[in-house]
C-alpha positions as CSV (number, residue, x, y, z in Angstrom):
1,M,-117.3,-36.4,147.8
2,D,-114.9,-34.0,145.7
3,Q,-111.1,-32.8,146.8
4,E,-111.7,-29.6,149.2
5,E,-114.8,-31.5,151.0
6,R,-112.8,-34.7,151.6
7,L,-109.8,-32.6,152.8
8,T,-112.3,-30.6,155.3
9,A,-113.6,-34.1,156.9
10,V,-109.8,-35.1,157.1
11,D,-109.2,-31.9,159.3
12,N,-112.1,-32.4,160.9
13,V,-111.4,-35.7,162.1
14,V,-107.5,-34.6,163.0
15,T,-108.5,-31.6,165.4
16,Q,-111.2,-33.6,167.0
17,F,-108.6,-36.8,167.5
18,N,-105.2,-37.0,168.9
19,T,-104.1,-40.9,167.0
20,Y,-105.6,-42.3,164.3
21,E,-107.4,-45.4,166.7
22,D,-109.1,-43.0,168.9
23,F,-111.3,-41.5,165.7
24,L,-111.7,-45.6,164.5
25,D,-112.6,-45.7,168.3
26,S,-115.2,-42.9,168.0
27,Q,-116.7,-45.1,165.2
28,I,-116.8,-48.5,166.5
29,T,-121.1,-48.8,168.4
30,S,-121.6,-51.1,171.1
31,V,-123.8,-53.4,169.1
32,D,-120.5,-53.3,167.3
33,L,-118.9,-54.7,169.9
34,Y,-121.2,-57.0,171.1
35,Y,-121.8,-58.8,167.9
36,L,-117.9,-58.8,166.4
37,E,-116.5,-59.5,170.3
38,D,-113.1,-58.1,168.8
39,E,-112.1,-54.4,169.1
40,G,-108.9,-54.8,167.0
41,L,-111.4,-56.2,164.0
42,A,-114.1,-53.8,164.5
43,R,-111.4,-51.0,164.2
44,Q,-110.1,-52.5,160.9
45,L,-113.5,-52.5,159.2
46,V,-114.3,-48.9,160.3
47,E,-110.2,-48.1,158.9
48,L,-112.2,-50.3,155.5
49,G,-115.2,-48.4,155.5
50,Y,-117.7,-51.1,156.2
51,R,-118.5,-50.0,159.5
52,G,-118.7,-47.0,161.3
53,T,-121.4,-43.8,161.8
54,G,-119.3,-40.8,159.9
55,E,-116.8,-40.2,157.1
56,V,-114.5,-43.0,155.7
57,V,-111.2,-41.2,156.7
58,K,-108.2,-43.5,155.4
59,R,-104.9,-43.7,157.7
60,E,-102.0,-42.4,155.7
61,D,-104.2,-39.1,155.4
62,F,-105.3,-39.1,158.5
63,E,-101.1,-39.2,159.5
64,A,-100.1,-37.1,156.8
65,R,-102.5,-34.3,157.9
66,K,-101.9,-34.6,161.2
67,A,-97.8,-34.2,160.9
68,A,-98.3,-31.2,158.4
69,I,-100.3,-29.4,161.3
70,E,-97.8,-30.4,164.1
71,T,-94.5,-28.9,161.4
72,A,-96.6,-26.0,161.0
73,R,-96.7,-25.1,164.6
74,L,-93.3,-26.5,165.4
75,A,-92.6,-23.5,162.3
76,E,-94.1,-21.0,164.0
77,R,-92.9,-21.6,167.2
78,T,-89.2,-21.9,165.8
79,Q,-89.8,-18.3,163.7
80,K,-90.9,-16.6,167.0
81,K,-88.2,-17.5,169.3
82,T,-85.7,-17.1,166.3
83,L,-86.5,-13.1,166.6
84,T,-84.1,-12.4,168.6
85,S,-84.7,-8.5,168.3
86,A,-88.6,-8.9,169.5
87,G,-89.4,-7.4,173.0
88,K,-85.8,-5.4,172.6
89,D,-86.0,-2.0,173.7
90,L,-83.8,-0.7,170.7
91,Q,-82.5,2.7,171.1
92,D,-79.5,2.7,168.3
93,N,-81.5,3.9,164.9
94,F,-79.4,0.7,163.1
95,L,-79.8,-1.8,165.2
96,K,-84.4,-0.5,165.1
97,A,-83.7,-1.2,161.1
98,L,-81.8,-4.5,161.6
99,A,-85.0,-5.2,163.9
100,V,-87.4,-4.4,161.1
101,R,-86.1,-6.8,158.8
102,E,-85.1,-9.9,160.6
103,E,-88.0,-11.7,159.7
104,D,-88.2,-11.1,156.3
105,N,-84.5,-12.2,155.9
106,H,-85.6,-15.2,157.9
107,N,-88.5,-15.9,155.7
108,G,-86.7,-15.1,152.2
109,K,-89.5,-12.2,151.6
110,V,-86.5,-9.6,151.5
111,S,-82.9,-10.0,151.1
112,T,-80.6,-7.4,152.8
113,V,-77.3,-6.4,152.3
114,I,-75.4,-4.2,155.2
115,F,-72.3,-1.7,155.0
116,I,-70.6,-1.4,157.8
117,R,-67.1,0.8,158.4
118,D,-65.9,0.8,161.8
119,K,-63.5,-0.2,164.1
120,N,-62.5,-3.2,165.5
121,S,-62.0,-4.1,169.1
122,H,-57.9,-3.7,168.3
123,G,-59.1,0.1,167.2
124,Q,-58.2,-1.2,163.5
125,E,-60.2,0.6,160.5
126,V,-62.1,-2.7,158.7
127,S,-65.0,-2.1,156.1
128,G,-67.4,-4.7,154.8
129,Y,-70.5,-6.2,153.4
130,I,-73.1,-8.3,155.1
131,D,-75.4,-10.8,153.7
132,Y,-77.8,-10.0,156.3
133,A,-80.0,-13.6,155.8
134,H,-77.1,-15.5,155.7
135,R,-75.2,-14.4,159.1
136,L,-78.8,-14.7,160.7
137,K,-78.6,-18.1,160.0
138,I,-75.4,-19.1,161.2
139,E,-75.0,-16.1,164.2
140,D,-77.0,-15.5,166.9
141,F,-77.5,-11.8,166.9
142,E,-78.9,-11.9,170.6
143,V,-75.2,-10.4,171.6
144,Y,-75.9,-7.4,168.4
145,F,-79.7,-6.5,169.6
146,S,-78.9,-6.5,173.5
147,G,-76.3,-4.4,173.2
148,K,-73.1,-6.9,174.2
149,R,-71.6,-6.9,171.2
150,R,-71.3,-4.3,167.9
151,L,-72.0,-5.7,164.5
152,L,-69.1,-5.6,162.3
153,P,-67.9,-7.0,159.7
154,K,-65.7,-10.6,159.4
155,P,-63.2,-11.8,156.5
156,T,-66.2,-14.5,155.8
157,D,-68.9,-12.0,154.9
158,M,-69.0,-11.1,151.3
159,S,-66.9,-8.1,150.9
160,F,-64.3,-7.2,154.1
161,Y,-61.2,-5.2,154.1
162,N,-59.0,-4.2,156.9
163,W,-57.6,-0.4,156.3
164,D,-54.7,-0.9,158.3
165,S,-53.1,-4.7,157.2
166,H,-54.9,-3.8,153.8
167,I,-56.1,-7.3,153.8
168,A,-59.5,-7.5,151.4
169,V,-61.4,-10.5,150.8
170,W,-64.3,-11.7,148.9
171,N,-66.9,-14.8,149.6
172,S,-69.8,-16.1,147.7
173,T,-72.5,-16.3,150.2
174,P,-75.6,-18.9,149.6
175,N,-78.2,-15.7,148.5
176,Y,-75.3,-13.7,146.9
177,Q,-72.5,-14.0,144.5
178,V,-69.4,-11.5,144.5
179,I,-68.5,-10.2,141.2
180,A,-65.1,-8.6,142.5
181,D,-63.2,-8.0,139.2
182,N,-65.7,-5.8,137.1
183,L,-65.2,-2.3,136.0
184,E,-68.3,-1.1,137.5
185,G,-66.5,-1.8,140.7
186,L,-68.0,-4.7,143.5
187,L,-71.2,-6.6,142.4
188,F,-73.4,-8.6,144.0
189,K,-75.8,-11.2,142.2
190,Y,-79.0,-12.5,143.3
191,K,-78.9,-16.3,143.1
192,R,-82.7,-16.1,143.3
193,D,-84.0,-14.1,140.8
194,R,-80.1,-13.0,139.2
195,K,-80.6,-9.3,139.6
196,I,-76.9,-7.7,140.0
197,L,-76.4,-5.1,143.5
198,N,-74.6,-2.2,141.9
199,V,-72.8,-1.2,145.4
200,D,-71.1,3.0,144.4
201,P,-67.4,2.7,145.8
202,K,-67.2,6.1,146.7
203,E,-69.8,6.3,148.9
204,H,-68.2,3.9,151.6
205,I,-65.6,7.1,153.1
206,R,-68.8,9.2,153.5
207,I,-71.1,6.5,155.2
208,K,-70.4,4.0,158.0
209,R,-73.2,1.7,157.9
210,R,-76.1,1.5,155.4
211,L,-78.9,-1.1,154.6
212,R,-79.6,-2.1,151.0
213,S,-83.0,-4.7,151.2
214,H,-83.6,-6.5,147.8
215,R,-87.4,-8.0,147.0
216,P,-86.4,-11.0,144.6
217,A,-89.0,-10.4,141.5
218,Q,-91.7,-11.9,141.2
219,T,-92.8,-14.7,138.2
220,H,-94.4,-12.8,135.6
221,R,-96.3,-15.2,133.3
222,P,-97.6,-13.9,130.2
223,G,-100.9,-11.6,130.5
224,D,-100.2,-11.0,133.5
225,Q,-99.5,-6.8,133.0
226,D,-100.9,-6.0,135.9
227,Q,-98.5,-7.5,138.2
228,P,-96.3,-5.2,140.6
229,E,-92.7,-4.6,138.9
230,P,-90.1,-6.0,141.7
231,T,-88.6,-3.4,144.1
232,S,-85.7,-2.5,145.9
233,T,-85.5,-0.5,148.8
234,V,-82.5,1.7,149.9
235,G,-82.2,2.8,153.7
236,R,-78.7,4.7,154.9
237,L,-78.5,5.1,158.2
238,T,-76.0,7.5,160.0
239,D,-74.8,7.2,163.6
């Protein structure tokens, strides 16, 4: 039996039986029990491949595949739960754009940088760049998608500037390295593919909210000439 056939056999067993003992019992006949007079011994013989009516499946293979299937199920349920935008009747274009990008930022397919310039609860004008994927991991976006609060930059984001107090802060995140001392202005280096995101500071005054999404570069090997080039998409929203 080759590797693919063996994995298929294991999968068939795993989907049919809740435990490995249930599988062993299914391989034991009444004749086996009559002569052996010991259910535990009969199970051991099936496990070793000496008895049984089907394919031999090792305990470690059964339990490893069972755990993998359960992990996949939990991940799928968790993914569905963490999409806080799901089912929301969003009217705001900015929130709609965030909702479209939420799942891809969760699973790492896209990395979105959000620029916001707005007023905080004290009436102070603040602006900054937000690593969307990072904020999704450390903060519950339910309050934003439900309209209970407005998404605003924080001093812990990639960049933060208070136009009233003139306080400026920069922070690297798990996804981006902030390069602040550059002649071209503020730069963000994406840590996975080391590409530079160059944001134009001249546009900050005209645009209140802006999204910039980056798809991590694919790995190119010699001969892969027809693979697509890495892509970046930029979306601007004014409200």
